[in-house]
Backbone bond lengths (Angstrom), bond angles and torsions (degrees), N, CA, C in turn:
res aa  C-N    CA-C-N  psi(-1)  N-CA   C-N-CA  omega(-1)  CA-C   N-CA-C  phi
1 M - - - 1.585 - - 1.418 111.28 -
2 Q 1.274 114.19 133.84 1.447 120.42 170.74 1.519 115.95 -79.26
3 A 1.235 117.77 147.09 1.445 123.40 179.67 1.501 107.16 -69.81
4 L 1.410 113.75 131.13 1.474 116.79 -179.05 1.592 111.35 -76.97
5 E 1.229 115.13 124.10 1.435 121.52 175.72 1.454 115.70 -78.74
6 R 1.395 118.28 129.77 1.432 118.93 178.61 1.560 107.53 -84.65
7 A 1.370 113.06 149.43 1.445 119.27 174.94 1.491 109.92 -71.80
8 P 1.264 114.70 145.98 1.527 115.92 -175.96 1.543 106.76 -63.09
9 A 1.321 116.52 146.44 1.488 124.44 -178.80 1.572 105.13 -70.35
10 A 1.341 112.21 151.44 1.477 120.58 176.56 1.596 105.22 -69.16
11 P 1.422 112.55 139.02 1.491 115.97 -176.71 1.484 109.89 -65.45
12 R 1.278 115.40 139.58 1.453 121.44 167.73 1.363 120.78 -88.91
13 F 1.331 117.91 132.66 1.473 121.77 -171.16 1.506 106.24 -93.31
14 A 1.293 118.22 152.77 1.470 126.99 -178.90 1.537 113.48 -67.76
15 F 1.280 111.07 -27.51 1.510 112.99 -172.55 1.593 105.33 -108.96
16 P 1.354 111.79 139.34 1.529 112.09 175.76 1.490 110.68 -74.40
17 S 1.280 113.42 167.02 1.467 117.29 -179.31 1.570 107.80 -67.93
18 I 1.250 117.09 144.24 1.407 125.19 -176.34 1.564 109.51 -104.87
19 R 1.278 112.90 128.54 1.457 109.56 -179.27 1.569 105.69 -116.17
20 I 1.343 110.67 137.93 1.447 114.62 -178.59 1.593 109.00 -108.67
21 R 1.323 110.46 127.78 1.428 117.73 178.30 1.465 110.46 -96.26
22 L 1.389 117.30 122.37 1.409 123.58 176.98 1.588 107.48 -82.16
23 P 1.256 116.19 147.64 1.567 116.71 175.31 1.521 109.32 -70.31
24 R 1.322 113.12 153.56 1.467 116.92 177.40 1.454 113.19 -63.92
25 L 1.236 121.02 151.04 1.497 128.12 -176.31 1.510 106.42 -93.30
26 T 1.316 116.82 86.64 1.454 121.97 -178.20 1.540 106.27 -93.36
27 P 1.302 117.88 165.71 1.496 124.56 173.91 1.516 113.03 -59.97
28 D 1.243 117.48 -31.48 1.524 119.81 178.30 1.559 111.49 -68.13
29 I 1.285 111.70 -41.55 1.524 118.18 175.86 1.529 112.05 -63.67
30 V 1.308 114.86 -49.94 1.417 118.33 175.02 1.554 118.73 -55.43
31 V 1.319 113.33 -38.19 1.453 120.99 177.03 1.544 105.15 -67.18
32 L 1.326 116.29 -49.37 1.506 118.69 -178.63 1.365 115.54 -60.07
33 V 1.396 123.84 -39.15 1.371 126.08 174.98 1.473 113.84 -68.35
34 A 1.360 114.64 -40.26 1.493 117.56 177.93 1.492 112.83 -62.00
35 L 1.286 116.17 -47.79 1.506 124.30 178.95 1.571 110.80 -61.51
36 L 1.319 117.20 -36.77 1.403 122.40 -178.43 1.592 108.74 -69.99
37 A 1.299 112.46 -42.33 1.444 116.61 175.44 1.559 117.69 -62.37
38 L 1.346 110.55 -42.32 1.389 119.93 175.07 1.532 113.23 -63.30
39 Y 1.297 118.75 -41.57 1.502 126.66 178.45 1.537 109.09 -64.98
40 L 1.317 118.09 -50.29 1.475 123.11 176.49 1.441 113.04 -53.08
41 T 1.399 113.78 -51.71 1.498 118.31 -177.35 1.507 112.74 -66.10
42 A 1.366 116.28 -32.85 1.524 117.35 176.26 1.683 104.33 -65.75
43 G 1.267 117.52 -47.69 1.373 115.51 -176.69 1.416 115.22 -61.39
44 V 1.405 119.37 -40.13 1.489 117.35 179.68 1.478 111.73 -70.85
45 L 1.370 117.20 -33.83 1.546 119.98 177.91 1.561 106.08 -62.00
46 V 1.250 117.95 -50.49 1.475 121.51 -169.48 1.578 107.12 -70.45
47 T 1.205 116.23 -36.04 1.500 118.57 -178.03 1.446 117.53 -79.59
48 L 1.317 113.09 -52.84 1.556 119.32 -172.33 1.578 110.98 -93.84
49 V 1.276 123.38 -28.34 1.436 126.96 179.11 1.564 111.80 -84.62
50 H 1.366 110.71 -57.26 1.557 114.66 -172.09 1.639 106.32 -96.71
51 H 1.247 121.19 8.07 1.382 122.10 -177.84 1.550 117.05 44.86
52 G 1.261 113.03 39.43 1.481 118.90 -176.50 1.466 112.71 -95.40
53 L 1.326 117.80 94.40 1.532 120.86 177.95 1.580 106.26 -124.58
54 P 1.286 116.14 128.03 1.524 117.46 179.19 1.528 108.04 -64.98
55 G 1.407 113.58 150.40 1.439 122.36 -176.24 1.580 112.33 -54.27
56 D 1.283 117.37 -45.72 1.475 117.27 -176.93 1.527 113.13 -72.29
57 A 1.341 118.26 -14.27 1.428 120.96 177.50 1.410 114.29 -63.87
58 W 1.288 113.00 -34.31 1.629 114.04 175.70 1.380 114.51 -61.83
59 S 1.455 120.60 -44.80 1.396 120.10 175.18 1.614 114.23 -66.09
60 R 1.320 113.82 -31.92 1.487 112.60 174.92 1.574 115.71 -64.82
61 V 1.309 109.30 -40.57 1.542 116.12 173.34 1.341 111.60 -63.46
62 G 1.321 122.59 -42.41 1.496 127.48 173.34 1.616 112.65 -54.76
63 N 1.292 111.94 -51.53 1.510 120.51 178.27 1.617 109.74 -56.35
64 A 1.234 116.57 -47.21 1.402 123.05 173.83 1.493 118.09 -54.15
65 Y 1.424 110.07 -44.33 1.435 120.25 176.87 1.529 107.96 -63.86
66 Y 1.284 117.53 -48.17 1.507 123.80 178.42 1.477 114.56 -52.89
67 V 1.326 112.46 -39.53 1.535 122.08 -175.60 1.613 107.51 -72.24
68 L 1.315 118.42 -36.42 1.420 119.89 -168.37 1.527 110.76 -95.50
69 F 1.300 115.53 -28.14 1.471 119.18 -175.56 1.556 116.80 -120.75
70 S 1.403 115.60 29.20 1.406 122.34 172.15 1.543 110.64 -81.33
71 R 1.364 114.00 175.23 1.418 116.75 171.97 1.536 112.17 -70.04
72 D 1.296 115.41 -32.64 1.475 123.31 -178.71 1.465 109.32 -121.35
73 P 1.290 124.99 75.70 1.437 126.39 -172.29 1.582 109.27 -66.92
74 H 1.379 116.69 122.82 1.393 118.93 172.69 1.593 103.29 -162.69
75 L 1.385 111.31 159.83 1.434 116.74 -170.75 1.603 112.24 -72.63
76 A 1.307 115.56 -14.97 1.499 117.52 -178.67 1.535 107.83 -76.03
77 A 1.404 118.90 -11.81 1.352 122.87 176.57 1.474 113.70 -70.04
78 M 1.269 118.04 -23.20 1.503 124.91 177.64 1.549 112.21 -65.99
79 G 1.305 110.29 -36.54 1.558 117.02 -175.81 1.500 109.80 75.29
80 F 1.345 113.02 173.82 1.479 118.07 -176.32 1.510 106.80 -123.26
81 V 1.329 115.80 68.13 1.434 119.30 179.88 1.444 115.03 -77.23
82 W 1.430 114.60 -42.15 1.395 121.93 179.06 1.478 112.24 -100.46
83 N 1.205 119.42 134.38 1.491 121.09 178.47 1.545 113.84 -75.54
């Protein structure tokens, strides 16, 4: 009889398996997600579909752009025009 050869063992990984625990779905979380979806939908509709953007919003977006994409990005570049 020939000796029975064993199949090679499965390789062991250096990291243990990671288990991700999701938070419980409570009524508070359901309301929060529903209101967030409603608010984002309304914002997208008003801005992109109806082109409704208040006049000073353009300057606020411009100031945010200047803060992020200037040669020397810092918060003081935004200025304190609005209280």
